C-alpha positions in Angstrom: 0.1 0.0 0.0 1.4 3.4 -1.0 0.8 6.7 0.9 1.2 9.9 -0.8 1.6 13.1 1.1 0.7 16.1 -0.9 2.4 19.3 0.0 1.6 22.5 -1.9 4.3 25.1 -2.8 2.7 27.5 -0.4 2.9 24.8 2.5 6.6 24.0 1.5 7.4 27.7 1.7 5.8 28.0 5.2 7.7 24.9 6.4 11.0 26.3 5.0 10.2 29.6 6.5 9.5 28.1 10.0 12.7 25.9 9.7 15.2 28.6 8.8 13.6 31.2 11.2 13.7 28.9 14.1 17.2 27.6 13.2 18.6 31.1 13.2 16.7 32.0 16.4 18.0 28.9 18.2 21.6 29.2 16.9 21.7 32.7 18.6 20.0 31.6 21.8 22.5 28.6 22.1 25.4 30.8 21.3 24.3 33.1 24.1 24.5 30.1 26.5 28.0 29.5 25.2 29.3 33.0 25.1 27.2 34.8 27.7 26.6 32.0 30.0 22.7 32.5 29.7 19.9 34.4 28.1 20.6 38.1 27.5 17.1 39.7 27.7 17.9 42.5 25.1 19.5 39.9 22.7 16.5 37.7 22.9 14.2 40.7 22.1 16.2 41.9 19.2 16.4 38.4 17.6 12.8 37.8 17.9 11.9 41.2 16.5 14.1 40.8 13.4 13.2 37.1 12.7 9.5 37.5 13.1 9.4 40.8 11.1 11.5 38.8 8.4 9.9 35.3 8.3 6.3 36.3 8.9 6.3 37.4 5.2 6.5 33.7 4.3 4.6 31.9 7.2 2.7 32.8 10.3 6.1 33.7 11.8 5.8 31.4 14.8 9.4 30.1 15.2 8.3 28.8 18.6 6.0 25.7 19.4 4.5 27.9 22.1 3.0 30.2 19.5 2.0 27.2 17.2 0.2 25.3 20.0 -1.6 28.6 21.1 -2.7 29.3 17.5 -4.0 25.6 17.1 -5.8 25.7 20.3 -7.5 29.0 19.5 -8.7 27.8 16.2 -10.1 24.5 17.7 -11.8 26.4 20.6 -13.3 29.0 18.2 -14.9 26.3 16.0 -15.0 23.0 17.9 -17.6 21.4 15.5 -15.8 22.3 12.2 -13.9 19.0 11.5 -12.6 20.1 8.2 -11.0 23.3 9.8 -9.6 21.3 12.7 -7.9 18.6 10.4 -6.5 21.5 8.3 -5.2 23.3 11.4 -3.7 20.1 12.8 -1.9 19.4 9.6 -0.5 22.9 9.6 0.5 22.8 13.2 2.2 19.4 12.7 4.2 20.7 9.9 5.3 23.8 11.7 6.2 21.7 14.8 8.2 19.2 12.9 10.1 22.0 11.2 10.8 23.7 14.5 12.0 20.5 16.0 14.3 19.7 13.2 15.7 23.2 13.4 16.4 23.0 17.1 18.4 19.8 16.3 20.2 21.4 13.5 21.0 24.5 15.5 22.3 22.4 18.5 24.6 20.5 16.2 26.0 23.7 14.6 26.6 25.5 17.9 28.4 22.4 19.4 30.7 22.4 16.4 31.4 26.0 17.2 31.9 25.3 20.8 35.5 24.2 20.8 36.7 27.3 18.8 34.9 29.7 21.2 36.3 28.0 24.4 39.8 28.4 22.8 39.2 32.0 22.2 37.7 32.5 25.7 40.8 30.9 27.4 43.2 32.9 25.3 41.4 36.2 25.9 41.4 35.5 29.6 45.2 35.2 29.4 45.3 31.5 30.6 47.3 28.7 29.0 45.4 26.6 26.5 45.6 23.2 27.9 43.2 20.3 27.9 42.3 20.6 31.6 41.5 24.5 31.2 39.5 23.7 28.1 37.5 21.1 30.0 36.9 23.4 32.9 35.5 26.2 30.5 33.2 23.9 28.7 31.8 22.3 31.9 30.3 25.7 32.6 28.3 25.8 29.4 24.6 24.6 29.7 22.4 24.6 26.7 19.6 23.2 28.6 17.6 25.3 30.9 18.0 24.8 34.6 16.6 25.8 37.9 17.2 24.9 41.6 15.5 21.7 42.5 14.1 23.1 45.6 12.5 25.9 43.6 10.8 23.7 41.0 7.3 25.0 42.1 8.3 28.4 41.5 10.0 27.7 38.2 6.9 25.9 37.0 4.6 28.8 38.1 6.7 31.4 36.4 7.1 29.4 33.1 3.4 28.7 32.9 2.6 32.3 33.8 4.7 34.0 31.4 4.2 31.3 28.6 0.6 32.3 28.9 1.4 36.0 28.6 3.8 35.5 25.7 1.3 33.4 23.8 -1.6 35.7 24.5 0.4 38.6 23.2 1.2 36.8 20.0 -2.4 35.9 19.5 -3.8 39.4 20.1 -1.4 40.8 17.7 -1.1 38.1 15.0 -3.5 39.8 12.5 -1.9 43.3 12.9 1.0 44.5 10.9 4.2 42.5 10.9 6.1 45.2 12.7 3.5 45.4 15.3 3.6 41.7 16.0 7.3 41.6 15.9 7.7 44.5 18.3 5.0 43.1 20.7 6.6 39.7 20.9 10.1 41.0 21.1 9.5 43.5 23.9 7.4 41.0 25.8 10.2 38.4 25.7 12.6 41.3 27.0 10.5 41.9 30.0 9.9 38.2 30.7 13.6 37.3 30.5 14.4 40.0 32.9 12.1 38.5 35.6 12.7 34.8 35.0 16.1 34.0 33.5 17.8 33.7 36.9 15.1 31.8 38.5 13.6 29.3 36.0 16.1 29.5 33.3 13.7 31.5 31.1 12.9 28.9 28.5 9.7 29.7 26.7 10.8 27.7 23.8 10.0 23.9 24.5 12.2 22.5 21.7 15.2 24.6 22.8 14.8 23.0 26.2 14.0 19.5 24.9 17.0 19.3 22.6 19.5 20.7 25.2 18.2 18.2 27.8 18.3 15.2 25.5 21.9 15.7 24.7 22.9 16.8 28.2 21.0 14.2 30.2 21.1 14.1 34.0 19.2 16.6 36.1 18.4 18.7 32.9 16.5 15.8 31.5 14.7 15.0 34.8 13.5 18.6 35.0 12.5 18.9 31.3 8.9 18.1 32.2 8.5 21.6 33.8 9.3 23.5 30.5 7.1 21.1 28.3 4.0 21.0 30.6 4.3 24.8 31.4 4.5 25.6 27.6 1.5 23.6 26.8 -0.6 24.9 29.8 0.4 28.5 28.9 -0.6 28.0 25.2 -4.0 26.4 26.3 -4.8 29.1 28.8 -3.9 31.9 26.2 -6.1 30.3 23.7 -9.0 30.2 26.0 -8.7 33.8 26.9 -8.2 34.8 23.3 -11.3 33.2 22.1 -13.2 34.8 25.0 -11.9 38.2 24.0 -12.8 37.5 20.4 -16.4 36.5 21.2 -16.9 39.4 23.5 -15.6 41.9 21.0 -18.1 40.4 18.4 -21.0 40.9 20.8 -19.9 44.4 21.7 -19.8 45.4 18.0 -23.5 44.4 17.4 
């Protein structure tokens, strides 16, 4: 039995846009972990603004599974009985999520290739001798997976869920406005959120970034991965519910 998957040129363009946009985004975020030892809020904001403004010309400009899930949930909640619409949205969301996941893997592999050269540069810049022990010590400080104190997992989960909700809602409320407005809204929201959370919960807000980093790192990072995955899904779900409620109330108010 043969199975054929039909992909239109428009869908292929969207998938390519999501892949390359997410790939560039995560290369920068992983490099921030390598060079800056963590998320730099202003850098995160600028990267999101530039990439969403650029790649939203070819796709919905998600570049993040949080936004893809929020958009999917919102479409399902707004028309729960429209099976044709739901199937179409599931197909689109599936393509977006697959592209984002593959992009995360590709970005991680690229950055780990760069890792050795950057470590050598940092050692020489610090005026230390370039030895195997020194290099091992420098590389041991690099963490691509998001982390938090085990004793503060409840706080980390609360913050990741709360601000995933905020970010997803900001995206949904601005997705049909101009590309510049959407990019600025998302980018500035990320700046504010990273300032509050990066030192406490690791400031993930990108499930595939955390997933890939934890899978390759293993250990505690893999054990704590559920916090970022569950928080992301819950945040997207709550944002979709609130967005649909806003949408219905606005339609009633206009009558």
